[in-house]
C-alpha positions in Angstrom: 92.3 45.0 -34.2 95.3 43.3 -35.7 93.5 40.0 -35.6 90.5 41.5 -37.4 92.7 43.1 -40.0 94.5 39.8 -40.7 91.2 37.9 -40.9 89.9 40.6 -43.3 93.0 40.2 -45.5 92.5 36.5 -45.6 88.9 36.7 -46.5 89.1 39.5 -49.0 90.1 37.3 -52.1 87.0 35.2 -51.4 84.7 38.1 -51.0 85.9 40.5 -53.6 87.6 38.1 -56.1 86.9 34.8 -57.8 88.9 32.5 -55.4 86.0 30.2 -54.7 82.9 31.4 -56.7 82.9 33.5 -59.8 81.5 36.9 -59.0 78.8 36.6 -61.6 77.2 33.6 -60.0 78.5 33.9 -56.5 75.3 34.9 -54.8 73.4 31.9 -56.3 76.2 29.5 -55.5 76.4 30.6 -51.8 72.6 30.2 -51.6 72.9 26.7 -53.0 75.7 26.0 -50.4 73.4 27.1 -47.6 70.6 25.0 -48.9 72.9 22.0 -49.1 73.9 22.5 -45.4 70.2 22.6 -44.6 69.7 19.3 -46.5 72.3 17.8 -44.2 70.9 19.3 -41.1 67.3 18.1 -41.8 68.4 14.4 -42.3 71.3 14.2 -39.8 70.7 12.3 -36.6 67.0 11.5 -37.4 67.3 8.1 -35.8 69.4 9.0 -32.8 66.7 9.6 -30.2 63.8 7.7 -28.6 60.5 9.3 -29.6 58.8 11.6 -27.1 55.5 10.4 -25.5 52.1 11.5 -26.9 52.2 13.4 -30.2 55.4 12.1 -31.7 54.8 8.5 -30.5 51.1 8.8 -31.4 51.8 9.6 -35.0 54.5 7.0 -35.3 52.1 4.4 -33.8 49.5 5.3 -36.5 52.0 4.6 -39.3 52.9 1.2 -37.8 49.2 0.4 -37.2 48.6 0.6 -41.0 50.9 -2.4 -41.4 49.6 -4.2 -38.4 45.9 -3.9 -39.4 46.4 -4.0 -43.1 44.0 -1.1 -43.3 45.3 1.9 -45.4 42.0 3.7 -45.5 40.8 4.0 -41.9 43.5 5.1 -39.4 44.1 3.2 -36.2 46.0 3.6 -32.9 46.8 0.0 -32.3 43.5 -1.7 -32.8 41.4 1.5 -32.0 40.0 3.5 -34.9 41.4 7.1 -34.8 40.5 10.3 -36.6 43.2 12.3 -34.8 44.6 13.4 -38.2 44.0 12.6 -41.8 46.1 9.8 -43.3 48.8 11.3 -45.6 51.6 11.5 -43.1 50.8 8.0 -41.9 50.8 6.6 -45.4 54.2 8.1 -46.0 55.4 6.6 -42.7 53.9 3.2 -43.4 55.5 3.1 -46.9 58.9 3.9 -45.4 58.4 1.3 -42.7 57.5 -1.4 -45.2 60.4 -0.6 -47.6 63.0 -0.2 -44.9 62.2 -0.8 -41.2 60.1 0.4 -38.3 62.4 3.0 -36.7 62.6 6.5 -35.4 64.5 7.5 -38.5 61.7 6.6 -40.9 59.0 7.9 -38.6 60.7 11.3 -38.8 61.6 11.1 -42.5 58.4 12.7 -44.0 58.8 15.7 -41.7 62.4 16.1 -42.7 61.5 16.0 -46.4 58.8 18.6 -45.8 61.2 20.7 -43.8 63.8 20.9 -46.5 61.2 21.5 -49.1 59.9 24.4 -47.0 63.3 26.1 -47.0 63.6 25.5 -50.8 60.1 26.9 -51.5 60.8 29.9 -49.2 63.9 30.7 -51.3 62.0 30.4 -54.6 59.0 32.3 -53.4 60.9 35.3 -52.0 63.2 35.4 -55.0 60.1 35.6 -57.2 58.8 38.6 -55.2 61.9 40.5 -54.0 65.0 39.0 -55.6 67.9 36.8 -54.7 69.3 38.9 -51.8 66.2 38.9 -49.7 65.5 35.3 -50.6 68.9 34.4 -49.0 68.1 36.5 -46.0 64.7 34.8 -45.5 66.3 31.4 -45.6 69.0 32.6 -43.2 66.4 33.9 -40.7 64.3 30.8 -40.9 67.2 28.3 -40.6 68.6 30.2 -37.6 65.3 29.8 -35.7 66.0 26.7 -33.6 62.3 26.3 -32.8 61.5 26.0 -36.5 64.5 23.9 -37.4 63.8 21.3 -34.7 60.3 20.6 -36.2 62.1 19.1 -39.3 63.0 16.3 -36.9 59.7 15.8 -35.0 57.0 13.3 -36.0 54.5 16.1 -36.2 52.1 17.6 -38.8 53.1 21.2 -38.3 56.1 21.2 -40.7 54.2 19.4 -43.5 51.4 21.9 -43.0 53.9 24.8 -43.4 55.4 23.1 -46.5 52.1 22.8 -48.4 51.0 26.3 -47.3 54.3 27.7 -48.8 53.7 25.6 -51.9 50.2 27.1 -52.3 51.6 30.6 -52.0 54.3 29.9 -54.5 51.8 28.4 -56.9 49.4 31.3 -56.6 52.2 33.8 -57.3 53.2 31.9 -60.4 49.6 31.9 -61.5 49.0 35.6 -61.1 52.2 36.4 -62.9 51.1 34.9 -66.1 50.5 31.2 -66.0 47.0 30.2 -64.7 47.9 26.5 -64.9 49.7 27.0 -61.5 46.3 27.3 -59.9 46.1 23.5 -60.4 49.2 23.2 -58.1 47.4 25.5 -55.7 44.4 23.2 -55.6 46.7 20.2 -55.1 48.4 22.0 -52.1 44.9 22.6 -50.6 44.2 18.9 -50.7 47.6 18.0 -49.4 47.1 20.5 -46.5 43.8 18.7 -45.6 45.4 15.3 -45.8 48.2 16.4 -43.5 46.4 18.4 -40.9 42.7 18.7 -41.8 41.3 22.2 -41.6 44.5 23.5 -40.0 46.3 22.7 -43.1 44.0 24.7 -45.4 44.9 28.4 -44.5 45.5 29.0 -48.2 41.8 28.6 -48.8 41.3 32.0 -47.2 44.7 33.6 -48.0 44.8 33.3 -51.8 41.2 34.4 -52.7 41.4 37.5 -50.4 44.8 38.2 -52.0 43.3 38.1 -55.5 40.6 40.5 -54.4 42.8 43.0 -52.7 45.3 43.1 -55.6 42.5 43.7 -58.1 42.7 40.3 -59.7 39.2 39.2 -58.5 38.4 37.9 -62.0 41.0 35.2 -61.5 38.5 33.7 -59.0 36.3 32.7 -62.0 39.1 31.5 -64.3 38.7 27.9 -65.5 42.0 26.9 -63.8 41.1 28.4 -60.4 37.6 26.8 -60.4 39.2 23.5 -61.5 41.7 23.8 -58.7 39.0 24.2 -56.1 36.9 21.4 -57.6 39.9 19.1 -57.8 40.9 19.8 -54.2 37.3 19.1 -53.0 37.2 15.9 -55.0 40.5 14.7 -53.6 39.4 15.5 -50.0 36.0 13.9 -50.5 37.6 10.7 -51.8 38.7 9.9 -48.2 36.4 12.0 -46.0 33.0 11.1 -47.5 33.5 7.3 -47.1 34.7 7.9 -43.5 31.5 9.9 -42.8 29.2 7.4 -44.4 30.8 4.6 -42.4 31.1 6.4 -39.0 28.6 9.3 -39.2 28.6 12.0 -36.6 31.6 10.5 -34.8 33.8 11.3 -37.8 32.2 14.6 -38.5 32.9 15.9 -35.0 36.5 14.6 -35.0 39.6 16.6 -35.8 39.4 15.2 -39.4 35.9 16.5 -39.7 34.5 20.0 -39.0 34.3 19.5 -35.2 37.1 22.0 -34.5 35.5 24.6 -36.7 32.0 24.3 -35.3 33.2 24.2 -31.7 35.8 26.9 -32.2 38.5 24.4 -31.0 37.7 21.7 -28.4 35.1 21.9 -25.6 36.5 22.7 -22.2 39.7 24.5 -23.4 40.4 28.2 -23.2 42.9 30.3 -25.1 43.3 34.1 -24.6 43.3 35.8 -28.0 46.7 37.4 -27.3 48.5 34.1 -26.5 49.7 33.2 -30.0 51.3 36.6 -30.4 52.9 36.4 -26.9 54.2 32.9 -27.6 55.7 34.0 -30.9 57.9 36.6 -29.1 59.0 33.8 -26.7 60.0 31.1 -29.3 61.0 33.2 -32.3 63.8 35.5 -31.5 63.6 37.2 -34.8 60.2 38.6 -33.8 61.3 42.2 -33.3 62.9 42.4 -36.8 59.9 40.6 -38.2 57.5 43.3 -37.0 59.9 46.0 -38.1 59.8 44.4 -41.6 56.1 44.1 -41.4 55.9 47.9 -40.7 58.2 48.5 -43.7 56.0 46.3 -45.9 52.8 48.0 -44.8 54.4 51.5 -45.4 55.2 50.5 -49.0 51.8 49.2 -50.0 51.3 52.2 -52.2 54.4 51.3 -54.2 53.3 49.2 -57.2 56.5 47.2 -57.0 56.0 46.3 -53.3 52.2 46.2 -53.0 51.7 42.6 -54.3 54.3 41.0 -52.0 53.3 43.1 -49.0 49.6 42.2 -49.2 50.4 38.5 -49.7 52.7 38.4 -46.7 50.4 40.3 -44.4 47.6 38.0 -45.3 49.8 34.9 -44.9 50.8 35.9 -41.4 47.6 37.4 -40.0 45.2 34.8 -41.3 47.1 32.2 -39.4 47.4 34.4 -36.3 43.7 35.3 -36.4 42.7 31.6 -36.7 44.9 30.6 -33.8 43.6 33.6 -31.7 39.9 32.7 -32.0 40.4 28.9 -31.4 39.9 27.6 -27.8 42.9 25.3 -28.3 46.4 26.5 -28.9 49.7 24.6 -29.0 53.0 26.6 -29.5 53.8 24.3 -32.4 50.8 25.6 -34.3 52.9 28.7 -34.9 55.3 26.8 -37.2 53.4 27.8 -40.5 53.3 31.4 -39.3 57.0 31.6 -38.8 57.5 31.4 -42.6 56.0 34.8 -43.4 57.5 36.2 -40.1 61.0 35.1 -41.4 60.3 36.9 -44.7 59.4 40.1 -42.9 62.5 39.8 -40.8 64.5 39.4 -44.0 63.0 42.7 -45.2 64.3 44.3 -42.0 67.8 42.8 -42.5 67.7 43.9 -46.2 67.1 47.5 -45.0 69.8 47.3 -42.3 72.7 45.6 -44.1 74.4 48.0 -46.5 75.2 46.8 -50.0 78.9 47.1 -49.4 78.7 44.9 -46.3 76.3 42.3 -47.7 79.0 40.1 -49.6 81.0 39.9 -46.3 77.9 39.0 -44.4 76.9 36.3 -46.9 80.3 34.7 -46.9 80.8 34.7 -43.2 77.2 33.4 -42.6 77.8 30.5 -45.0 81.2 29.7 -43.4 79.7 29.7 -39.9 76.7 27.7 -41.0 78.9 25.1 -42.7 80.9 24.7 -39.5 77.8 24.3 -37.4 76.5 21.7 -39.8 79.7 19.8 -39.6 79.7 19.9 -35.8 76.0 18.8 -35.7 76.9 15.7 -37.8 80.0 14.8 -35.9 79.1 15.5 -32.3 76.1 14.2 -30.2 73.4 16.8 -30.0 70.6 17.1 -27.4 67.2 15.7 -28.4 64.5 18.3 -29.4 62.3 16.8 -26.6 62.8 14.2 -23.9 62.1 10.5 -24.8 59.2 8.4 -23.6 59.7 7.5 -19.9 58.4 4.0 -20.6 60.9 3.0 -23.3 62.4 0.3 -21.0 59.0 -1.3 -20.6 58.3 -1.3 -24.4 61.7 -3.0 -25.1 61.0 -5.5 -22.4 57.6 -6.4 -23.8 59.2 -6.7 -27.2 61.6 -9.4 -25.9 59.3 -11.4 -23.6 55.8 -11.3 -25.3 55.0 -14.2 -27.7 52.4 -13.8 -30.5 49.7 -15.6 -28.6 50.2 -13.7 -25.3 47.7 -11.1 -24.2 49.2 -7.8 -23.0 46.8 -6.1 -20.5 47.1 -2.8 -18.7 46.0 -2.6 -15.1 44.7 1.0 -14.6 47.0 3.6 -16.0 46.7 5.8 -19.1 45.6 3.4 -21.9 46.5 5.6 -24.8 50.1 6.2 -23.7 50.9 2.5 -23.3 48.9 1.5 -26.4 50.9 3.9 -28.6 54.3 2.9 -27.1 53.7 -0.8 -27.3 52.4 -0.5 -30.9 55.5 1.3 -32.1 58.3 -0.1 -30.0 57.0 -3.6 -29.2 55.4 -4.4 -32.5 52.0 -5.1 -30.9 49.2 -3.0 -29.5 47.7 -3.3 -26.1 45.0 -6.0 -25.9 42.9 -4.5 -23.2 42.7 -2.4 -20.1 41.2 -3.5 -16.8 40.3 -1.2 -13.8 39.7 -3.6 -11.0 41.4 -6.8 -9.5 38.2 -8.7 -10.3 38.4 -7.8 -13.9 42.0 -8.7 -14.0 41.4 -12.1 -12.3 39.1 -13.1 -15.1 41.5 -12.4 -18.0 42.4 -15.5 -20.1 44.7 -16.1 -23.1 44.0 -18.7 -25.8 47.1 -20.8 -26.0 49.3 -18.1 -24.5 50.0 -16.0 -21.3 48.4 -13.0 -19.8 51.1 -10.3 -19.3 50.1 -7.4 -17.2 51.5 -3.9 -17.0 50.9 -1.8 -13.8 52.3 1.2 -12.0 54.3 0.1 -8.8 51.6 1.6 -6.5 48.8 -0.3 -8.3 50.9 -3.4 -8.3 51.4 -3.3 -4.6 47.7 -2.9 -4.0 46.9 -5.7 -6.4 49.1 -8.1 -4.5 46.8 -7.7 -1.5 43.8 -8.7 -3.7 45.2 -11.6 -5.8 46.9 -14.6 -4.3 50.7 -14.6 -4.7 50.7 -17.9 -6.5 48.9 -16.2 -9.5 51.5 -13.5 -9.9 54.9 -14.1 -11.6 56.9 -10.9 -11.9 59.1 -10.5 -15.1 60.7 -7.1 -14.7 60.2 -3.7 -13.1 61.5 -0.2 -13.1 60.8 2.9 -11.0 57.5 3.6 -12.9 56.3 0.2 -14.2 56.0 -3.5 -13.3 55.5 -6.3 -15.9 54.1 -9.6 -14.5 52.3 -12.7 -15.7 48.9 -13.5 -14.3 48.9 -17.3 -13.8 45.9 -19.6 -14.1 44.2 -20.6 -10.8 
């Protein structure tokens, strides 16, 4: 008790007086200090880790492929045309790679920017609806969710999708509160949502019109600015999607960039119990219980004119996303990232109810002090990676060193998309081809260069029984790969 009393006596001048921040502007300055720590966290250690296989490395590969192919309009994975995602993230990556260098830092940089902007937009949006206190609490909840925070440092589309969805909500709020011109920003955010994550980036297309109807502002749906916003969003999307469809037809339409996921309800062959998104939310978001308590508080206050608008908007924001994820046959836990934003705002409502006014200044000061210390430790000390690195990084580095421009790099069996993506990003060259039999491999030729072959150790051992030893020159190997040269007969 003596220690607590002494700590209280030390902190009292900071909390009750003007020792650090003037009392009149203290709350705003503490919020700014918290956001500054978030700025540091989002961009610290971006380049410290090797990228994980598949999604992160896939998206990084697509940014590099723009520079390798020179094609900024049709996306590629190495030399293969890809409609895995629309091009905006990869354009941002490619621009950063061209200006600076091809590295993990610049692959993650667009996600980090979107992550920080999401925190900033959450603060501005909640402050607009409920005031500064709940805005700080919402950012506090969201930034103490490690699952959400780590996606500011992943080469993934989920944080950009959350960012533009939050932007669309903020723009719609500003529009309904007196300035219809903000609907144009709403339309832009719809287009950005598509260009980041196709249909999964366009939740606001359902949320905002229903919000306008339920709040009695349905006439806004026919305002010139709202109609212009929708027309502008459609035109921006069509500028890329229509030429892709005209060039590639049904293949593009059925891809993730087209309407395939909508017409198929996800992807064929996959199953997703409707309750899984909600179950996974409780697993990865430890503010879930306060969030649902806050949701109940918001629903109970819908009859209060001062609370009705914000309550309807937040309920739609959360449940439209959850409903879409529940009916889809495909679900990844990362798809919940955009839903965690309204969930955090609901949790802030619960904290706002539980933290008494006299206690709140102490809470805010202590929270900022602890968060500043955590930020400092994160910058100074090595932190664990959000996800394990590619298991083939040693292979990619080896190919980068030994492969000459005229050499052909061939994969014998194996998973072609894994090696193609890793070689494209880390070796600066895509995979040339894949062969599935010793006969196919024996016929491989290189014009003025060598044929370098990648194989798993078991496949390599079997291959040695089929191809004469004089045709095989091993370069390097590890537990899970062998790199060798196929010599001419």
